[in-house]
A tleap script that builds the chain and sets N, CA, C and O, in Angstrom:
source leaprc.protein.ff14SB
mol = sequence {
  NMET SER THR VAL ILE CYS LYS VAL ASP ASP
  LEU THR LYS ASN SER GLY SER CYS ALA LEU
  LEU THR GLN ASN GLY GLN GLN GLN GLN ILE
  ALA ILE TYR TYR LEU PRO ASN THR GLU ARG
  LYS VAL PHE GLY LEU GLY ASN TRP ASP PRO
  ILE GLY GLN ALA ASN VAL MET SER ARG GLY
  MET VAL GLY SER ILE ASN ASP GLU LEU VAL
  VAL ALA SER PRO LEU TYR LYS GLN HIE PHE
  SER LEU THR THR GLY LYS CYS LEU GLU GLU
  GLU VAL SER LEU PRO VAL TYR GLU LEU ALA
  ILE GLU ASP GLN ASN VAL VAL LEU LYS CSER
}
set mol.1.N position { -4.662 32.893 60.683 }
set mol.1.CA position { -4.618 32.154 61.930 }
set mol.1.C position { -5.204 30.762 61.721 }
set mol.1.O position { -6.179 30.594 60.988 }
set mol.2.N position { -4.611 29.776 62.363 }
set mol.2.CA position { -5.054 28.395 62.241 }
set mol.2.C position { -5.321 27.803 63.618 }
set mol.2.O position { -4.691 28.179 64.606 }
set mol.3.N position { -6.264 26.873 63.664 }
set mol.3.CA position { -6.571 26.153 64.889 }
set mol.3.C position { -6.238 24.684 64.674 }
set mol.3.O position { -6.754 24.061 63.747 }
set mol.4.N position { -5.373 24.121 65.528 }
set mol.4.CA position { -5.034 22.703 65.416 }
set mol.4.C position { -6.220 21.879 65.896 }
set mol.4.O position { -6.745 22.104 66.986 }
set mol.5.N position { -6.636 20.920 65.069 }
set mol.5.CA position { -7.753 20.041 65.421 }
set mol.5.C position { -7.253 18.701 65.937 }
set mol.5.O position { -7.717 18.206 66.963 }
set mol.6.N position { -6.288 18.112 65.205 }
set mol.6.CA position { -5.754 16.809 65.599 }
set mol.6.C position { -4.465 16.555 64.832 }
set mol.6.O position { -4.046 17.378 64.018 }
set mol.7.N position { -3.848 15.430 65.090 }
set mol.7.CA position { -2.676 14.974 64.338 }
set mol.7.C position { -3.164 14.161 63.130 }
set mol.7.O position { -4.221 13.532 63.183 }
set mol.8.N position { -2.401 14.183 62.070 }
set mol.8.CA position { -2.743 13.364 60.901 }
set mol.8.C position { -2.803 11.891 61.301 }
set mol.8.O position { -3.645 11.144 60.803 }
set mol.9.N position { -1.915 11.475 62.198 }
set mol.9.CA position { -1.892 10.074 62.643 }
set mol.9.C position { -3.160 9.661 63.381 }
set mol.9.O position { -3.409 8.467 63.553 }
set mol.10.N position { -3.967 10.628 63.821 }
set mol.10.CA position { -5.233 10.315 64.492 }
set mol.10.C position { -6.320 9.905 63.510 }
set mol.10.O position { -7.348 9.362 63.913 }
set mol.11.N position { -6.100 10.158 62.225 }
set mol.11.CA position { -7.114 9.906 61.198 }
set mol.11.C position { -6.902 8.554 60.522 }
set mol.11.O position { -5.801 8.004 60.516 }
set mol.12.N position { -7.981 8.041 59.958 }
set mol.12.CA position { -7.933 6.804 59.185 }
set mol.12.C position { -7.978 7.164 57.711 }
set mol.12.O position { -8.841 7.926 57.277 }
set mol.13.N position { -7.042 6.611 56.937 }
set mol.13.CA position { -6.989 6.905 55.504 }
set mol.13.C position { -8.292 6.517 54.815 }
set mol.13.O position { -8.896 5.488 55.116 }
set mol.14.N position { -8.715 7.389 53.860 }
set mol.14.CA position { -9.892 7.157 53.025 }
set mol.14.C position { -11.162 6.943 53.829 }
set mol.14.O position { -12.016 6.133 53.469 }
set mol.15.N position { -11.269 7.683 54.920 }
set mol.15.CA position { -12.411 7.532 55.818 }
set mol.15.C position { -12.677 8.857 56.524 }
set mol.15.O position { -11.928 9.822 56.370 }
set mol.16.N position { -13.755 8.884 57.300 }
set mol.16.CA position { -14.110 10.078 58.053 }
set mol.16.C position { -13.879 9.900 59.541 }
set mol.16.O position { -13.879 8.785 60.062 }
set mol.17.N position { -13.686 11.012 60.206 }
set mol.17.CA position { -13.574 11.080 61.666 }
set mol.17.C position { -14.344 12.312 62.102 }
set mol.17.O position { -14.636 13.188 61.288 }
set mol.18.N position { -14.672 12.381 63.376 }
set mol.18.CA position { -15.406 13.531 63.883 }
set mol.18.C position { -14.593 14.248 64.939 }
set mol.18.O position { -13.942 13.613 65.769 }
set mol.19.N position { -14.630 15.585 64.910 }
set mol.19.CA position { -13.956 16.410 65.915 }
set mol.19.C position { -14.960 17.410 66.461 }
set mol.19.O position { -15.804 17.926 65.728 }
set mol.20.N position { -14.860 17.677 67.756 }
set mol.20.CA position { -15.688 18.685 68.398 }
set mol.20.C position { -14.858 19.954 68.516 }
set mol.20.O position { -13.782 19.945 69.114 }
set mol.21.N position { -15.350 21.029 67.953 }
set mol.21.CA position { -14.615 22.284 67.909 }
set mol.21.C position { -15.460 23.375 68.557 }
set mol.21.O position { -16.666 23.458 68.324 }
set mol.22.N position { -14.829 24.199 69.358 }
set mol.22.CA position { -15.520 25.337 69.952 }
set mol.22.C position { -15.022 26.612 69.281 }
set mol.22.O position { -13.831 26.920 69.310 }
set mol.23.N position { -15.953 27.348 68.676 }
set mol.23.CA position { -15.640 28.610 68.020 }
set mol.23.C position { -16.656 29.648 68.470 }
set mol.23.O position { -17.862 29.407 68.423 }
set mol.24.N position { -16.173 30.782 68.898 }
set mol.24.CA position { -17.051 31.869 69.353 }
set mol.24.C position { -18.058 31.392 70.395 }
set mol.24.O position { -19.216 31.810 70.387 }
set mol.25.N position { -17.612 30.519 71.288 }
set mol.25.CA position { -18.472 30.016 72.350 }
set mol.25.C position { -19.458 28.950 71.915 }
set mol.25.O position { -20.246 28.471 72.730 }
set mol.26.N position { -19.430 28.570 70.658 }
set mol.26.CA position { -20.351 27.566 70.116 }
set mol.26.C position { -19.592 26.280 69.823 }
set mol.26.O position { -18.503 26.310 69.250 }
set mol.27.N position { -20.171 25.154 70.219 }
set mol.27.CA position { -19.565 23.866 69.891 }
set mol.27.C position { -20.137 23.365 68.572 }
set mol.27.O position { -21.342 23.439 68.329 }
set mol.28.N position { -19.243 22.850 67.724 }
set mol.28.CA position { -19.629 22.327 66.422 }
set mol.28.C position { -18.926 21.000 66.194 }
set mol.28.O position { -17.758 20.834 66.548 }
set mol.29.N position { -19.645 20.061 65.604 }
set mol.29.CA position { -19.021 18.809 65.204 }
set mol.29.C position { -18.597 18.939 63.747 }
set mol.29.O position { -19.389 19.326 62.887 }
set mol.30.N position { -17.337 18.610 63.486 }
set mol.30.CA position { -16.802 18.662 62.126 }
set mol.30.C position { -16.456 17.249 61.682 }
set mol.30.O position { -15.745 16.523 62.378 }
set mol.31.N position { -16.961 16.869 60.525 }
set mol.31.CA position { -16.581 15.601 59.910 }
set mol.31.C position { -15.320 15.866 59.095 }
set mol.31.O position { -15.311 16.712 58.202 }
set mol.32.N position { -14.255 15.130 59.416 }
set mol.32.CA position { -12.970 15.290 58.730 }
set mol.32.C position { -12.726 14.049 57.885 }
set mol.32.O position { -12.763 12.926 58.388 }
set mol.33.N position { -12.477 14.259 56.599 }
set mol.33.CA position { -12.211 13.154 55.679 }
set mol.33.C position { -10.758 13.239 55.244 }
set mol.33.O position { -10.306 14.262 54.729 }
set mol.34.N position { -10.031 12.142 55.459 }
set mol.34.CA position { -8.608 12.082 55.121 }
set mol.34.C position { -8.432 11.232 53.875 }
set mol.34.O position { -8.541 10.007 53.917 }
set mol.35.N position { -8.157 11.912 52.761 }
set mol.35.CA position { -7.960 11.250 51.473 }
set mol.35.C position { -6.539 11.553 51.004 }
set mol.35.O position { -6.323 12.491 50.237 }
set mol.36.N position { -5.561 10.749 51.468 }
set mol.36.CA position { -4.154 11.067 51.220 }
set mol.36.C position { -3.740 11.027 49.756 }
set mol.36.O position { -2.694 11.573 49.408 }
set mol.37.N position { -4.519 10.404 48.895 }
set mol.37.CA position { -4.157 10.314 47.478 }
set mol.37.C position { -4.759 11.436 46.641 }
set mol.37.O position { -4.735 11.375 45.412 }
set mol.38.N position { -5.299 12.461 47.299 }
set mol.38.CA position { -5.837 13.625 46.587 }
set mol.38.C position { -4.917 14.813 46.827 }
set mol.38.O position { -4.045 14.775 47.695 }
set mol.39.N position { -5.120 15.854 46.056 }
set mol.39.CA position { -4.272 17.040 46.179 }
set mol.39.C position { -4.444 17.725 47.536 }
set mol.39.O position { -3.455 18.120 48.152 }
set mol.40.N position { -5.683 17.870 48.010 }
set mol.40.CA position { -5.933 18.573 49.282 }
set mol.40.C position { -5.683 17.712 50.508 }
set mol.40.O position { -5.276 18.227 51.550 }
set mol.41.N position { -5.911 16.448 50.408 }
set mol.41.CA position { -5.688 15.447 51.463 }
set mol.41.C position { -6.719 15.453 52.591 }
set mol.41.O position { -7.134 14.379 53.024 }
set mol.42.N position { -7.147 16.612 53.083 }
set mol.42.CA position { -8.154 16.662 54.150 }
set mol.42.C position { -9.302 17.589 53.754 }
set mol.42.O position { -9.098 18.647 53.159 }
set mol.43.N position { -10.507 17.161 54.101 }
set mol.43.CA position { -11.720 17.907 53.797 }
set mol.43.C position { -12.555 17.977 55.058 }
set mol.43.O position { -12.572 17.033 55.847 }
set mol.44.N position { -13.246 19.083 55.252 }
set mol.44.CA position { -14.073 19.228 56.440 }
set mol.44.C position { -15.482 19.672 56.094 }
set mol.44.O position { -15.682 20.634 55.353 }
set mol.45.N position { -16.458 18.957 56.641 }
set mol.45.CA position { -17.875 19.296 56.480 }
set mol.45.C position { -18.533 19.268 57.846 }
set mol.45.O position { -17.997 18.694 58.794 }
set mol.46.N position { -19.699 19.892 57.942 }
set mol.46.CA position { -20.483 19.769 59.156 }
set mol.46.C position { -20.901 18.314 59.339 }
set mol.46.O position { -21.188 17.621 58.362 }
set mol.47.N position { -20.936 17.856 60.569 }
set mol.47.CA position { -21.270 16.452 60.841 }
set mol.47.C position { -22.779 16.209 60.884 }
set mol.47.O position { -23.210 15.056 60.860 }
set mol.48.N position { -23.593 17.271 60.947 }
set mol.48.CA position { -25.043 17.156 61.039 }
set mol.48.C position { -25.645 16.844 59.672 }
set mol.48.O position { -25.480 17.621 58.732 }
set mol.49.N position { -26.340 15.719 59.555 }
set mol.49.CA position { -27.051 15.350 58.331 }
set mol.49.C position { -28.410 16.049 58.368 }
set mol.49.O position { -29.255 15.698 59.191 }
set mol.50.N position { -28.636 17.035 57.489 }
set mol.50.CA position { -29.892 17.784 57.537 }
set mol.50.C position { -31.113 16.973 57.106 }
set mol.50.O position { -32.243 17.357 57.407 }
set mol.51.N position { -30.905 15.885 56.422 }
set mol.51.CA position { -32.032 15.038 55.981 }
set mol.51.C position { -32.330 13.987 57.039 }
set mol.51.O position { -33.487 13.793 57.411 }
set mol.52.N position { -31.307 13.313 57.524 }
set mol.52.CA position { -31.488 12.291 58.550 }
set mol.52.C position { -31.613 12.847 59.955 }
set mol.52.O position { -31.974 12.123 60.883 }
set mol.53.N position { -31.312 14.145 60.118 }
set mol.53.CA position { -31.441 14.838 61.405 }
set mol.53.C position { -30.605 14.194 62.512 }
set mol.53.O position { -31.097 13.956 63.615 }
set mol.54.N position { -29.328 13.915 62.201 }
set mol.54.CA position { -28.428 13.310 63.190 }
set mol.54.C position { -26.980 13.673 62.855 }
set mol.54.O position { -26.655 13.953 61.701 }
set mol.55.N position { -26.129 13.664 63.855 }
set mol.55.CA position { -24.694 13.901 63.670 }
set mol.55.C position { -24.018 12.603 63.247 }
set mol.55.O position { -23.520 11.853 64.086 }
set mol.56.N position { -24.002 12.340 61.936 }
set mol.56.CA position { -23.507 11.053 61.437 }
set mol.56.C position { -22.627 11.146 60.191 }
set mol.56.O position { -22.132 10.121 59.722 }
set mol.57.N position { -22.420 12.337 59.647 }
set mol.57.CA position { -21.746 12.431 58.350 }
set mol.57.C position { -20.322 11.880 58.361 }
set mol.57.O position { -19.832 11.423 57.328 }
set mol.58.N position { -19.661 11.915 59.496 }
set mol.58.CA position { -18.293 11.376 59.557 }
set mol.58.C position { -18.266 9.870 59.346 }
set mol.58.O position { -17.212 9.300 59.066 }
set mol.59.N position { -19.415 9.223 59.478 }
set mol.59.CA position { -19.495 7.765 59.288 }
set mol.59.C position { -19.857 7.365 57.856 }
set mol.59.O position { -19.965 6.179 57.543 }
set mol.60.N position { -20.044 8.368 56.990 }
set mol.60.CA position { -20.423 8.089 55.613 }
set mol.60.C position { -19.273 7.548 54.783 }
set mol.60.O position { -18.102 7.722 55.123 }
set mol.61.N position { -19.627 6.891 53.692 }
set mol.61.CA position { -18.625 6.345 52.773 }
set mol.61.C position { -18.195 7.427 51.785 }
set mol.61.O position { -19.028 8.147 51.235 }
set mol.62.N position { -16.875 7.531 51.566 }
set mol.62.CA position { -16.363 8.497 50.604 }
set mol.62.C position { -16.178 7.827 49.248 }
set mol.62.O position { -15.929 6.625 49.152 }
set mol.63.N position { -16.306 8.639 48.209 }
set mol.63.CA position { -16.147 8.135 46.848 }
set mol.63.C position { -16.185 9.308 45.891 }
set mol.63.O position { -15.902 10.445 46.269 }
set mol.64.N position { -16.537 9.022 44.641 }
set mol.64.CA position { -16.664 10.103 43.667 }
set mol.64.C position { -17.809 9.795 42.714 }
set mol.64.O position { -18.097 8.640 42.403 }
set mol.65.N position { -18.447 10.860 42.265 }
set mol.65.CA position { -19.499 10.780 41.255 }
set mol.65.C position { -19.155 11.823 40.204 }
set mol.65.O position { -19.085 13.014 40.506 }
set mol.66.N position { -18.938 11.377 38.964 }
set mol.66.CA position { -18.568 12.276 37.863 }
set mol.66.C position { -17.397 13.178 38.253 }
set mol.66.O position { -17.460 14.392 38.058 }
set mol.67.N position { -16.349 12.605 38.792 }
set mol.67.CA position { -15.132 13.312 39.199 }
set mol.67.C position { -15.327 14.255 40.383 }
set mol.67.O position { -14.410 15.008 40.711 }
set mol.68.N position { -16.488 14.240 41.034 }
set mol.68.CA position { -16.737 15.044 42.230 }
set mol.68.C position { -16.538 14.158 43.455 }
set mol.68.O position { -17.201 13.130 43.590 }
set mol.69.N position { -15.624 14.550 44.355 }
set mol.69.CA position { -15.431 13.797 45.588 }
set mol.69.C position { -16.641 14.005 46.482 }
set mol.69.O position { -17.059 15.138 46.719 }
set mol.70.N position { -17.201 12.910 46.978 }
set mol.70.CA position { -18.431 12.979 47.765 }
set mol.70.C position { -18.346 12.070 48.986 }
set mol.70.O position { -17.494 11.187 49.082 }
set mol.71.N position { -19.265 12.324 49.909 }
set mol.71.CA position { -19.511 11.414 51.021 }
set mol.71.C position { -21.005 11.086 50.974 }
set mol.71.O position { -21.841 11.964 50.759 }
set mol.72.N position { -21.317 9.820 51.177 }
set mol.72.CA position { -22.718 9.373 51.204 }
set mol.72.C position { -23.180 9.328 52.650 }
set mol.72.O position { -22.521 8.738 53.507 }
set mol.73.N position { -24.309 9.951 52.911 }
set mol.73.CA position { -24.869 9.903 54.259 }
set mol.73.C position { -25.106 8.448 54.645 }
set mol.73.O position { -25.635 7.677 53.844 }
set mol.74.N position { -24.721 8.059 55.867 }
set mol.74.CA position { -24.951 6.666 56.269 }
set mol.74.C position { -26.427 6.355 56.537 }
set mol.74.O position { -26.794 5.188 56.674 }
set mol.75.N position { -27.272 7.383 56.611 }
set mol.75.CA position { -28.686 7.140 56.914 }
set mol.75.C position { -29.511 6.904 55.655 }
set mol.75.O position { -30.072 5.824 55.476 }
set mol.76.N position { -29.589 7.911 54.777 }
set mol.76.CA position { -30.443 7.789 53.599 }
set mol.76.C position { -29.676 7.831 52.286 }
set mol.76.O position { -30.274 7.858 51.210 }
set mol.77.N position { -28.353 7.837 52.375 }
set mol.77.CA position { -27.443 7.671 51.227 }
set mol.77.C position { -27.380 8.841 50.257 }
set mol.77.O position { -26.901 8.661 49.138 }
set mol.78.N position { -27.842 10.036 50.631 }
set mol.78.CA position { -27.631 11.191 49.763 }
set mol.78.C position { -26.137 11.487 49.715 }
set mol.78.O position { -25.405 11.227 50.670 }
set mol.79.N position { -25.702 12.033 48.588 }
set mol.79.CA position { -24.289 12.327 48.377 }
set mol.79.C position { -24.034 13.821 48.534 }
set mol.79.O position { -24.753 14.645 47.970 }
set mol.80.N position { -23.004 14.161 49.307 }
set mol.80.CA position { -22.627 15.547 49.543 }
set mol.80.C position { -21.211 15.763 49.018 }
set mol.80.O position { -20.315 14.955 49.263 }
set mol.81.N position { -21.024 16.868 48.292 }
set mol.81.CA position { -19.704 17.220 47.767 }
set mol.81.C position { -18.756 17.529 48.913 }
set mol.81.O position { -19.115 18.263 49.834 }
set mol.82.N position { -17.547 16.977 48.865 }
set mol.82.CA position { -16.547 17.275 49.882 }
set mol.82.C position { -15.966 18.679 49.710 }
set mol.82.O position { -15.387 19.218 50.654 }
set mol.83.N position { -16.104 19.273 48.544 }
set mol.83.CA position { -15.531 20.599 48.313 }
set mol.83.C position { -16.546 21.726 48.506 }
set mol.83.O position { -16.174 22.813 48.947 }
set mol.84.N position { -17.809 21.490 48.187 }
set mol.84.CA position { -18.819 22.558 48.294 }
set mol.84.C position { -19.843 22.309 49.389 }
set mol.84.O position { -20.519 23.244 49.816 }
set mol.85.N position { -19.975 21.070 49.856 }
set mol.85.CA position { -20.985 20.728 50.857 }
set mol.85.C position { -22.376 20.527 50.285 }
set mol.85.O position { -23.290 20.145 51.016 }
set mol.86.N position { -22.559 20.777 48.993 }
set mol.86.CA position { -23.882 20.660 48.383 }
set mol.86.C position { -24.282 19.203 48.203 }
set mol.86.O position { -23.468 18.351 47.847 }
set mol.87.N position { -25.562 18.941 48.460 }
set mol.87.CA position { -26.123 17.615 48.238 }
set mol.87.C position { -26.421 17.462 46.751 }
set mol.87.O position { -26.943 18.385 46.125 }
set mol.88.N position { -26.095 16.311 46.187 }
set mol.88.CA position { -26.321 16.086 44.757 }
set mol.88.C position { -27.769 15.726 44.444 }
set mol.88.O position { -28.210 15.880 43.305 }
set mol.89.N position { -28.513 15.247 45.441 }
set mol.89.CA position { -29.883 14.793 45.199 }
set mol.89.C position { -30.970 15.717 45.755 }
set mol.89.O position { -32.104 15.688 45.277 }
set mol.90.N position { -30.643 16.520 46.738 }
set mol.90.CA position { -31.624 17.370 47.416 }
set mol.90.C position { -31.141 18.819 47.420 }
set mol.90.O position { -29.983 19.090 47.099 }
set mol.91.N position { -32.010 19.735 47.776 }
set mol.91.CA position { -31.659 21.160 47.848 }
set mol.91.C position { -31.203 21.541 49.252 }
set mol.91.O position { -31.760 22.451 49.865 }
set mol.92.N position { -30.198 20.851 49.753 }
set mol.92.CA position { -29.609 21.154 51.058 }
set mol.92.C position { -28.093 21.116 50.917 }
set mol.92.O position { -27.561 20.615 49.927 }
set mol.93.N position { -27.412 21.651 51.916 }
set mol.93.CA position { -25.955 21.583 51.899 }
set mol.93.C position { -25.434 21.536 53.329 }
set mol.93.O position { -26.154 21.811 54.289 }
set mol.94.N position { -24.175 21.182 53.437 }
set mol.94.CA position { -23.483 21.115 54.714 }
set mol.94.C position { -22.489 22.262 54.790 }
set mol.94.O position { -21.978 22.703 53.761 }
set mol.95.N position { -22.202 22.759 56.004 }
set mol.95.CA position { -21.134 23.754 56.115 }
set mol.95.C position { -19.796 23.137 55.703 }
set mol.95.O position { -19.537 21.961 55.962 }
set mol.96.N position { -18.963 23.936 55.068 }
set mol.96.CA position { -17.637 23.490 54.630 }
set mol.96.C position { -16.591 24.177 55.503 }
set mol.96.O position { -16.669 25.380 55.752 }
set mol.97.N position { -15.623 23.410 55.960 }
set mol.97.CA position { -14.535 23.930 56.776 }
set mol.97.C position { -13.234 23.774 56.000 }
set mol.97.O position { -12.940 22.694 55.487 }
set mol.98.N position { -12.454 24.851 55.913 }
set mol.98.CA position { -11.187 24.809 55.191 }
set mol.98.C position { -10.116 24.209 56.096 }
set mol.98.O position { -9.670 24.835 57.057 }
set mol.99.N position { -9.718 23.000 55.770 }
set mol.99.CA position { -8.709 22.289 56.545 }
set mol.99.C position { -7.425 22.172 55.739 }
set mol.99.O position { -7.439 22.231 54.509 }
set mol.100.N position { -6.325 22.007 56.441 }
set mol.100.CA position { -5.024 21.803 55.802 }
set mol.100.C position { -4.156 20.986 56.746 }
set mol.100.O position { -4.464 20.832 57.927 }
set mol.101.N position { -3.070 20.471 56.199 }
set mol.101.CA position { -2.090 19.758 57.009 }
set mol.101.C position { -0.859 20.640 57.127 }
set mol.101.O position { -0.267 21.048 56.127 }
set mol.102.N position { -0.482 20.929 58.383 }
set mol.102.CA position { 0.720 21.715 58.660 }
set mol.102.C position { 1.506 21.011 59.744 }
set mol.102.O position { 0.983 20.775 60.833 }
set mol.103.N position { 2.745 20.673 59.468 }
set mol.103.CA position { 3.625 19.992 60.443 }
set mol.103.C position { 2.954 18.767 61.056 }
set mol.103.O position { 3.012 18.564 62.269 }
set mol.104.N position { 2.326 17.962 60.224 }
set mol.104.CA position { 1.648 16.720 60.644 }
set mol.104.C position { 0.445 16.958 61.543 }
set mol.104.O position { -0.032 16.032 62.199 }
set mol.105.N position { -0.060 18.213 61.578 }
set mol.105.CA position { -1.293 18.541 62.285 }
set mol.105.C position { -2.373 18.876 61.270 }
set mol.105.O position { -2.089 19.466 60.228 }
set mol.106.N position { -3.615 18.502 61.570 }
set mol.106.CA position { -4.753 18.955 60.781 }
set mol.106.C position { -5.209 20.264 61.402 }
set mol.106.O position { -5.523 20.321 62.591 }
set mol.107.N position { -5.244 21.310 60.598 }
set mol.107.CA position { -5.603 22.633 61.114 }
set mol.107.C position { -6.812 23.190 60.368 }
set mol.107.O position { -7.025 22.921 59.186 }
set mol.108.N position { -7.593 23.977 61.106 }
set mol.108.CA position { -8.710 24.723 60.537 }
set mol.108.C position { -8.197 26.106 60.211 }
set mol.108.O position { -7.706 26.819 61.086 }
set mol.109.N position { -8.310 26.486 58.949 }
set mol.109.CA position { -7.893 27.819 58.514 }
set mol.109.C position { -9.004 28.799 58.837 }
set mol.109.O position { -10.183 28.489 58.666 }
set mol.110.N position { -8.627 29.983 59.303 }
set mol.110.CA position { -9.664 30.987 59.575 }
set mol.110.C position { -9.336 32.315 58.950 }
set mol.110.O position { -10.105 33.267 59.083 }
savepdb mol mol.pdb
quit
């Protein structure tokens, strides 16, 4: 089963966006990164920065470190893997959401 989050056209290439999703009665902010030149194209992480204590991860800069796709927190610049959610500098991680593109929609796989 999949949940439609948004249209691909709603996203900015090589950047992050934020979506509010309700699952099991709980609201969650998901940072969605649209990297059209990669195999997966869309990546989803929790938007809450556990170090900076704010919902800001969708505003981070995307890039790569040693072939690992990452996003840098806009607050204190720690790097988080887009595939595992693990921080490269600290012992923390972000939740990872499995996203895909289906019929020009970004969907959350469940």
